[in-house]
C-alpha positions as CSV (number, residue, x, y, z in Angstrom):
1,X,105.5,134.8,-169.2
2,X,103.9,131.3,-169.7
3,X,106.2,128.1,-170.5
4,X,105.3,126.0,-173.4
5,X,103.8,123.0,-172.2
6,X,106.4,120.8,-173.4
7,X,108.7,122.5,-170.9
8,X,106.6,122.3,-168.5
9,X,105.7,118.6,-168.7
10,X,109.2,118.2,-169.2
11,X,110.0,119.7,-165.6
12,X,107.4,117.8,-164.0
13,X,108.6,114.9,-165.0
14,X,112.3,115.7,-163.6
15,X,110.6,116.8,-160.2
16,X,108.4,113.3,-160.7
17,X,111.9,111.5,-161.3
18,X,113.5,113.3,-158.4
19,X,110.5,112.5,-155.6
20,X,111.1,108.9,-156.9
21,X,114.6,108.9,-156.6
22,X,114.2,110.0,-153.1
23,X,112.2,108.0,-152.0
24,X,114.1,104.7,-153.2
25,X,117.1,106.5,-151.1
26,X,114.7,106.7,-147.7
27,X,114.1,102.9,-148.1
28,X,117.7,102.1,-148.1
29,X,118.5,104.7,-145.4
30,X,115.1,103.0,-143.1
31,X,116.3,99.7,-144.2
32,X,120.1,100.3,-142.9
33,X,118.3,101.8,-139.6
34,X,116.3,98.7,-139.1
35,X,118.6,96.2,-140.4
36,X,116.4,94.4,-142.2
37,X,117.6,94.3,-145.7
38,X,121.0,92.5,-146.7
39,X,123.6,95.2,-147.3
40,X,124.1,94.1,-151.1
41,X,120.6,95.1,-151.9
42,X,120.6,97.9,-149.8
43,X,123.9,99.2,-152.2
44,X,122.0,98.1,-155.0
45,X,118.8,100.4,-153.7
46,X,121.1,103.4,-153.4
47,X,122.8,102.8,-156.7
48,X,118.5,102.7,-158.3
49,X,118.5,106.1,-156.5
50,X,121.5,107.9,-158.0
51,X,120.8,106.2,-161.7
52,X,116.7,107.7,-161.0
53,X,118.4,110.6,-160.4
54,X,121.2,111.1,-163.2
55,X,118.9,109.5,-166.1
56,X,118.5,111.9,-169.0
57,X,115.6,112.0,-171.2
58,X,117.0,112.0,-175.0
59,X,114.7,113.4,-177.8
60,X,116.3,113.2,-181.1
61,X,114.9,114.1,-185.0
62,X,116.0,112.8,-188.1
63,X,114.8,112.7,-191.8
64,X,115.4,113.6,-194.8
65,X,117.3,117.0,-195.8
66,X,115.2,120.2,-195.4
67,X,112.2,118.8,-194.4
68,X,111.3,120.5,-191.5
69,X,113.3,119.1,-188.1
70,X,114.8,122.4,-187.5
71,X,111.2,124.1,-187.7
72,X,109.6,121.3,-185.4
73,X,112.5,121.9,-183.3
74,X,111.8,125.6,-182.6
75,X,107.7,125.3,-183.0
76,X,108.6,122.6,-179.5
77,X,110.4,124.9,-177.7
78,X,110.3,128.2,-179.0
79,X,106.5,128.6,-179.4
80,X,106.1,131.5,-177.1
81,X,108.9,133.8,-178.3
């Protein structure tokens, strides 16, 4: 069964974010090996890598009572069921 388009895009976004985090981490490790950056900069890069990897996407829905918020959420995430 195919996943809803929104879920596919969210997974692609997560994978992209993880690739960026890994690239930043690899650059930080390479700079340690080559001793080309100050240690403070390397620590900031490693912290940035962890922040990127741990970042979360939050979606909020708000509106007046009985205006279809739950229906919208169900349509976005459960349209294939």
